[in-house]
C-alpha positions as CSV (number, residue, x, y, z in Angstrom):
1,M,-5.4,1.9,3.9
2,T,-8.1,1.5,6.5
3,L,-10.9,-1.1,6.6
4,G,-13.4,1.7,6.2
5,E,-11.7,2.8,3.0
6,I,-11.7,-0.8,1.7
7,V,-15.5,-1.1,2.4
8,E,-16.1,2.3,0.7
9,N,-14.0,1.5,-2.4
10,L,-14.5,-2.2,-2.9
11,P,-18.0,-3.6,-3.5
12,A,-18.0,-5.4,-0.1
13,H,-20.3,-5.7,2.9
14,I,-19.5,-6.2,6.5
15,V,-20.4,-9.5,8.0
16,H,-18.8,-8.9,11.3
17,K,-17.1,-5.7,12.4
18,S,-14.3,-5.9,15.0
19,S,-14.2,-3.5,17.9
20,D,-11.2,-1.7,16.5
21,F,-12.6,-1.6,12.9
22,L,-12.0,2.2,12.4
23,Q,-8.4,2.0,13.7
24,I,-7.1,-0.9,11.7
25,N,-4.7,0.1,9.0
26,I,-4.0,-2.5,6.3
27,E,-0.5,-2.7,4.8
28,N,-0.4,-6.2,3.3
29,V,-2.8,-8.5,1.5
30,V,-2.5,-12.3,1.3
31,A,-4.8,-14.2,-1.0
32,S,-5.1,-18.0,-0.7
33,D,-7.4,-20.9,-0.3
34,L,-4.6,-23.0,1.2
35,M,-4.4,-22.1,4.9
36,S,-1.0,-23.9,5.1
37,D,0.3,-21.2,2.7
38,V,-1.2,-18.4,4.9
39,L,0.5,-19.9,8.0
40,V,4.0,-19.3,6.5
41,T,3.3,-15.6,5.9
42,D,4.9,-13.0,8.2
43,F,3.1,-9.7,7.6
44,E,1.9,-7.2,10.1
45,N,-1.4,-5.4,9.5
46,G,-2.5,-8.1,7.1
47,F,-5.7,-8.7,5.2
48,L,-6.7,-12.3,4.1
49,V,-8.6,-12.8,0.9
50,T,-10.1,-16.3,0.4
51,S,-13.1,-18.2,-0.9
52,L,-13.2,-20.6,2.1
53,A,-16.0,-19.9,4.5
54,S,-15.1,-22.1,7.4
55,E,-13.9,-21.5,11.0
56,Q,-10.4,-22.8,10.0
57,V,-10.0,-19.5,8.1
58,I,-10.5,-17.5,11.3
59,R,-8.2,-19.7,13.3
60,T,-5.5,-19.3,10.7
61,A,-6.0,-15.5,10.5
62,D,-5.7,-15.3,14.3
63,I,-2.5,-17.3,14.4
64,V,-0.8,-15.1,11.8
65,G,-2.2,-11.8,13.1
66,M,-4.5,-11.0,10.2
67,R,-7.0,-8.3,11.2
68,C,-9.6,-9.0,8.5
69,V,-10.9,-11.7,6.2
70,L,-12.5,-11.0,2.9
71,L,-14.7,-13.7,1.5
72,V,-14.8,-13.6,-2.3
73,N,-17.5,-14.8,-4.8
74,D,-20.3,-13.5,-2.6
75,K,-19.7,-16.3,0.0
76,L,-21.1,-16.0,3.5
77,P,-19.5,-17.5,6.5
78,Q,-20.8,-20.6,8.2
79,S,-22.4,-19.8,11.6
80,A,-19.4,-21.3,13.4
81,M,-17.0,-19.1,11.4
82,K,-19.0,-16.0,12.3
83,E,-19.1,-16.9,16.0
84,L,-15.4,-17.5,16.0
85,A,-14.7,-14.2,14.3
86,E,-16.8,-12.5,17.0
87,D,-14.9,-14.3,19.7
88,E,-11.5,-13.5,18.2
89,D,-12.6,-10.0,17.2
90,I,-11.6,-10.3,13.5
91,T,-13.5,-8.4,10.9
92,V,-15.2,-10.4,8.2
93,L,-16.2,-8.9,4.8
94,S,-17.8,-10.4,1.8
95,T,-17.6,-9.3,-1.9
96,P,-19.2,-10.5,-5.1
97,L,-15.8,-10.1,-6.8
98,S,-13.7,-13.1,-7.8
99,M,-10.4,-13.5,-6.0
100,F,-8.5,-12.1,-9.0
101,E,-10.8,-9.0,-9.2
102,A,-10.6,-8.4,-5.5
103,C,-6.8,-8.7,-5.4
104,V,-6.4,-6.3,-8.4
105,S,-8.7,-3.8,-6.7
106,L,-7.0,-4.1,-3.3
107,G,-3.5,-3.8,-4.9
108,T,-4.6,-0.6,-6.8
109,M,-6.1,0.8,-3.6
110,L,-2.9,0.1,-1.6
111,R,-0.8,1.9,-4.2
112,I,-3.1,4.9,-4.3
113,F,-3.5,5.2,-0.5
114,Q,0.3,4.8,0.0
115,K,1.1,7.5,-2.5
116,E,-1.5,9.9,-0.8
117,R,0.1,9.4,2.6
118,V,3.7,10.1,1.4
């Protein structure tokens, strides 16, 4: 599933678009507000869902190789977070959905897009 497909199918808007936005293929979703939990994940082509809107989220995403951060509950990033996302070239999206609703929607999309590609 590409980031473009996520934006088209999930009520989300782009806060910052990375330079490789159209080429990023998402295979795994991690949802957490505890960045220490995110740091122990080992997924490639990951997507981080959180309600935290601080630069620590971008630092954590960069360390574990997440290509995108989705802020839930219509949160917008702090200016320092947006600047760091631009520097690290990480896409940041925002959605009005709750974390639960976003995860259910993303899980459904992952299953649908994986079946279409088989």
